[in-house]
N, C-alpha and C positions, 0 to 999 in steps of 0.2 A: 487440592481444589479440583473441583469437578468442572467440566466445561459449562454447566449450567449457571456456576457463580463467576464468571467472568463477565464484567460490566459490559452492557449495550450501550451503543450511542445512537442516539435518536437522529435521525435524517431529515432534512426539511419536507421529503417527498412521503413521508409518513411511514417509511420503513426504518429498520434499526440494524446497526452492525457492531458484531462485537468487538471490543476494544482492543484485544488481543488476537493476532492470527499468526499464521504460519506461511512463511515466504519461500517461494522454490527457486529464486533467482540463482544462475549457476549451479543448480542441481543437475548432475548429467541426467539427460533422458532413460539412460538404461537403469538409473539408480531411483529414479523418482517415485515410481509406485511404492517401494519398499520404505523410501524416506518418508512419504506421506502417511502410509499405513503406520508406522512409528508415531508421527505426531499424532494420528487420531487415538491412538493407545495411550499415549501421553494426557491427552483430554483436547487438543486443539480441535476447533469446529468451522474456524475461519480459513480458507487457503488462498491464497494470492498468487496467480500464473500470469503468465503472457504469452501471446502468439510469438513473439521474438525470443522468448526463454526455450522453444521448441520442445517443452516438456508437458503440453496438455494432455497428451495421451496418457502418460503415466499417472497424473492425476486422476484422469478419469478413471482408468483401471484400479486405482486404489478406492476411489469411492464407490466403484461397484463393488467391490470385495468387501469393503467394511461393513455393509447390512446396516448402516446409520442411517435411520428416518432423513429423507431429503429437507424437510422443514428443520431438521437440526445443524444442516451445513449451511455455510455462507461460503459461495464462490466467486472470485474475480478472475477476470482476465482482462487484457488490455489489447488494444489495436496495432498491429504491426505498422512501422512507418511505411512499409512498401503499400499499404492500402488505404490510402487517406481518399483517393478519388471516391464519389459516393457509391458508385456501383461495385467497386471494389470492397469497399467497406461493408457492405451489405453481405456480399459473397464472404468476406473473411468472418463475419460475426456467424453465419451459418454453419461454416467449417469449424469452426470454434465450438459451437454446441456439439456437432457431430463428434469431435475430436474428445471432448469430454463426456460424451454420451449423457448429455443433459437435455430436457425439453426447454428448460428457462434458465438463465443465468442471472446472479444474484446482483452483480455488479461487473459493467464493460466500461472502460476508460480507454480516451485516447491516450496512447502511451507518450507520444512528445507533440507539441505543437508544430515543431518545423517551420518557423515562418519564413524560413530562407528557401523552401521548396514548395511545390504545388501552388505558384504565383502567389505564396503568403494565404492561401485560403485553408484556413481550420475552420472555418464557421460552418462551410457544406459539410465539412466531416461531421461537426459536432451534431448538425440537423440530421444525420443518418442515426446517431445514436439516440436521440430524442424519439425518432421514429420506431424504432426497435422497442421502445418503452411502451409507446402507445399501442403496438400491435400484441404486447402481452408476452413477448419472449425473454424481455429485459425487463427486471424488476427497477434497477435503478442505471441511470448514467453518470458518469463523472469524467473527470481528466486527471492528467498526470504530467507534471514538470511546467505547468501553465504560470507565467510570469503574472503581475497584475495587470498590466495591460492586455494580455490575451484574455483573461478572465473578463475585464470589462467589455473587450468587443465581442465576446461570445454572448453575453448576457444581453448587451445594448442591442445586438442583431437579430437575435431569436426570441428574447423575453423569456428563455428558459436557463435556470441556473442549476449546475452541476452539483450533484450532493457533496462529492468528496474533490479534493486536490490532493494528489499524491505527489509529494515533492521530498527532496534531500532535506532532512532535519537531523541535526545529533549537536552535541554539545559545543563543539568546534566550528560550527554552521547553523546559526538559528533560523536563517533564511526568514527573518521576521516581516520583512515586506512583503512575502508572499503570502506568510500566514496571516498577516493582518488584512490584506487584499481579500483572502479567503472568506475570513469571519466577517467581513464587510458585507458580502454577499449571502451570508449565512452559510457557507459552506464548510464541511468539517475538513481537518487536515490529516492525511496519513502520512506518517515519516518512514521514508526509504533511507536506508544505510543508517538505523536508527542508534548503532555503537560504533559509528564512524570505521567502519570495516575493521573493527577490534581495537584501533586506536584510543579508545577509552580505557582498555585494560591497563595501560601502562601510564595514566595521567595521575600525578600525585593528588591532585584536589579529589578526584573521584575515589581514589584508593583511601584516603583518609576517611571519607564519608563511608565507604563501603565498610571498612573496618569498623567504624563506630556502632553500625547498624548490625553487624555480624553478617553481610551480604557480599556477594561479589560484585566488582564494578560494573560487570555487565547488568545484573539485577539492578542496581541502583540508578544507573543510566535509563534503562526501560521504566522504571517506576517515574523518573522525573519527566518522561514524556506523558506517562498517563496521567500524572497529576496536572499536568499542562493541556489536558484535554485532548490530545491527538490519539490517532490510532497507530498501533505498530505491530509488525508482523517481522520479527526477528526470524533468521535462517539458519540452521545447524543440521547437518547430517549425522551428528551424534546424539544418542538418546539422553545421555546425562545432561548436555547442553540445552537439550530440548526442555528438559525437567527443570533445570535452572531457571531459564528465561520464562517459562508458564508460573513460576512461584514468586510473583511480583506484586500480588494483591493483599498480603498479610502484614505488611508494615507499611509506614509512611515516612516521607522526608519531611524535616521541618522547612519553615520557609526560609531559614538562613541556608541550609542544605542546596534547596531549589535556585537561591540567589547564587551561591557560590558557582553552582554547575552552569546557569546560565552566563554569568560573567566569563566562562571560558569561550565565549564567541570570537572567533577571528575575524568575521565577516566573510567577504568573498576569498580571502586568502583559506579559509577554513574549508572550502568547497572541496570536495574529492571527486565528483561526477561532472559531466559535461554541462556547460551554461546553455539552458533552453534557448536563448536567443541566438546562438551561433550553432548548436548542434544540428547536423544534417546527415547523418548517417540513415542510408536505408539498406536492409539486406539484401543480398543477391536473391 
């Protein structure tokens, strides 16, 4: 499969996003350029990074060395939890552009709502991201880890709807309330931790479905996400795994397969990451 044959998802602001991307969470900064270069060679054109990953520079280095036309790439980054104050957020975005070596970013997200910090004010932070779109240096603005009430509040107070909400979603934690709230606003869902930090590899139900299709558990799980309409960006530093994760568009799960995987949801017990209502981490 070529990058051109990866489906794109239309966003409500008139732009579109490749449904499959490559994530660089926990890729060491010194390894990022080489890892992203491998991803480009496999065919990925959608890269998801963040200020708090501390590897934007490596992403930028790989982009510059790739020779791939800018309009064929889709690059996402996210605002650090340390920079929610409006002036800080503006400076942080400027630094992200500089570090990535780009004149324009495709998508910028508030990484976490942090309702317990900044006097509970994530609305003014959201307003900054909408300003960046208005001035042309940002194509699309979105959020990450926003719960239903967080989404309702920023839309009600600003009238501007994020294009995506990047949230933890996998077979053991469907996060269905946040997904439903996102869809009600016309917001597309991006699923982080899509294979539950590898836990799907040992699941008996997913293993049987994978065997029936002649696929791996990881491929089946990513295919489940795609057929549900979500955007995924699995991470791997191994080229063979990058290729495996890329090959999910030439088979289809049955409705019974989909239902069986969805039924693995454990609710809140299945969550592997922090609860957004309580998460208050700020990097030094």
